[in-house]
N, C-alpha and C positions, 0 to 999 in steps of 0.2 A: 705556394698553394693560391688560388683564385679565389676571388671574394664570394664567388657562387660555391665554390667547395668548401669554404669555411660556412656558410649559410648553412650548406647540405648538414655539415657537421652539428650545427646548433640545433637545426631543425630534428635531426636522427637522434639525438640525446637528450633534447628536452622539449621538443614541440609537441603539439596536438596528438599527432601520430608517431610518438617516439617509438623507434626501432622498427621503423617500416620505410625501408630506401626508397620505394617509388613516391609515397607520399613526400617526403623529406626532400627527394630532388625535384618535384612539382613545386612546393613552396620556396625551394631555394631559387626558382626561375628557369628550371630546365622544361623543355618541352614535354606535354603531357604524353606526346607519341613515343618519346625516347627516355622517359623518366625510368622506366624499369631497367633498361639495359645501363644506362648510366649510373642509376643508384647501385646495381650489382657491380659495375666495374669500379667505382667509388670504394666501396667495402673492400675490394681487392687490394687497392693500393697499400702500400706497407706505411707509409706516413699516416694515413687515414686510420687504417687498422691500429696501429700502434697510439693515437690519441683516443680511438674508441675504447681499447683496452685499458687504458690509464684512466679515464673516465669511469669506468665499468668498476674498475677496482677501488677507487674513492668512494663511489656509490654502496659497494659492498662493506667497506671498513667503516661508513658513516652508519648503516644499518646495524652492526655489532657494538654490544655495550663493551667498553674497556673495563680495566680493573678499578679505576677510580669511580667511575659511574656505579659499578656494582658495589663496591664498599659503601658509597655515599646512601645508595638506596638501603642497604642492609642496616647502616648506621640509623636511617632515619624510620625504619620499621622497629629496629630495636627501641628507640626512644619513644615510639608511638606517635610519630609525628606525621604517618602517613594515613590514608583512610582509603576504603575500596567501597563499592557498590554490591550489595548482596540482595536478595529477594527474599522476604518474609511472608508468610500468611498470617494474616489478621483476620480475627474472628467477628463476624457481623451481625451474630445472633441468629437464633432458629437453625443452627447447623450450617449456617452459610460462612463462606470464607472467602477472602481478596488476596491476592499478591500485591506486594507493594514493595518498592526499591527502598531501601535504607543505606544511609551512608554510616560506616564504622570505622573505627578506628580498630588496628591490630590488638586480637586477644592475647592473652598472656603466653599461650603456645605459640602462636606466630613470633611473638617477642622474642622468647627463649630462643627460637631454632635461629632467628637472625643471629642473637647472640652467640650461639653456638659455632655458626658457620663463622663469624667474625674471630672468633677466639681460634679456631682452628687454623685461619689464615694468618692469624700473628702468631701460631707458634705457643698460644697459651693452654693447650690441652696435652702436652707433652706428658706423659704418666710417670716418665723416669725423672727421678729427683736429681736435681742439678746441684751437686756439692759446692760450687763455687759461689753459689747465692746465700749459703748459709751463714749466719754468724757463728762463731765458735762460743760453745759453752764455758761460762764461768763459774768455778764453784768456790764458794767462801764460807767460812765458820764450819760449823759441827757437820756437815754435809759433805764436807771434801772424801774424795775418793782414796783408797790406801794404795 
């Protein structure tokens, strides 16, 4: 791959006109007259197409939250460590009100919901009683069974 082709890839993926083959070709140093056809031809090359597909997959993966990030967020909500902006109406007298942004911590219902989701995730809400975790009963004295 040539230096200009690498530059085209950089411009195509990260440049000012990202995903615009013609502008990427121009910024990579190709002629304005031939930029459209060169850009189209470069996008059809298997090596360039593979690099673009790999970069797009990385972008998609980075945009999605993973399990750790979700659990971290739910735990922070459950503990009341997060905050969110909300709009409240404030009375100004004589029947007039105005809207104001306020930052608030999660309320009890939000915290409870986060705890519930985490409990389900960790299998703590299984309604079936697991006998293996129980301590066997011990009877002594007058209360012994016959």
